N, C-alpha and C positions, 0 to 999 in steps of 0.2 A: 439450498440450506446446508449451513457447516457441519461439521462432524460434530463440534462442541455442541450446538446447537440441538441435536438430536440425541446426544447423551443426555444432556441437561432434561430434555423432555421425557426420555424414556427413564430418568430416574423419578422425576416428577410425578409420571404415571404410576412408577412401583409404590410411592410412597404414598399417593391418594388411596391406590388399592390395598395397603397395608392397613389405612385408617378406616376405610368402609369396613374392611372385615373386622376388626377390633370394635368399632362402633355396633355393628350387626352384631356381633358374638355376645359381648358384654352389658348392653344398652337396651334390646329390643324385647320386650317381653308383653305377650299380650294376657293380660288378668281377666280370666272369665269369673261370671257370677255362680258361683257352686249351682244353686237351686234351678236357674233359669238356664244356664250357657253362655247367657249373652256377654258379650266383649264389655268389659267397664273403663278401659282405659283407651278405648279406640280414637283419639283425638288429638290435635295438635296441641294441646295445653299441657297434656300429661307426658309427650314425647319428649324423649333425653334426647339431645343433639349433640354429641360429644364434639370439645373444642381442641385447641391444639392445645392447651393446658392439660387434657386430659388424657394425649396419648405420648408414649414413649418416644424416646430418641431414636430413629430409625434410619439405618446404614445403607443405603441402596448398594447391591450387589449387582452389577452387570456382565455376563459372558457373551462375547461376541463370538460366533460362529461364522465361517463362511456358508452362503447359500447358494442358490442356484442363479445363472447367468450374473454374477458377479455383485447379487445383493446381498446383504448384511441381514441376518436373524438375530436380534436381540432376545436373551434368554432370562428373565429377570428373578431374583430372590434377594430378600431382604433380611436382617436379624436386627434384633432390636439390643443393644447390650446389656 
């Protein structure tokens, strides 16, 4: 695999992870019946799945650090502008 391919894949993984984190933190909520404690929205019909239009622009930042035995470790961080 070429170095450019590895970089693109690492950036894609980072963006995907950020989207999952945003989706989980902003859209996932279980609503319970106050009297019985039974979940009211425990189905796929009421489940909000965020789309690309719901996400901010994410600019991946990769820091390459030397690893053991000549390997490279990718440390990923992202910031939304």
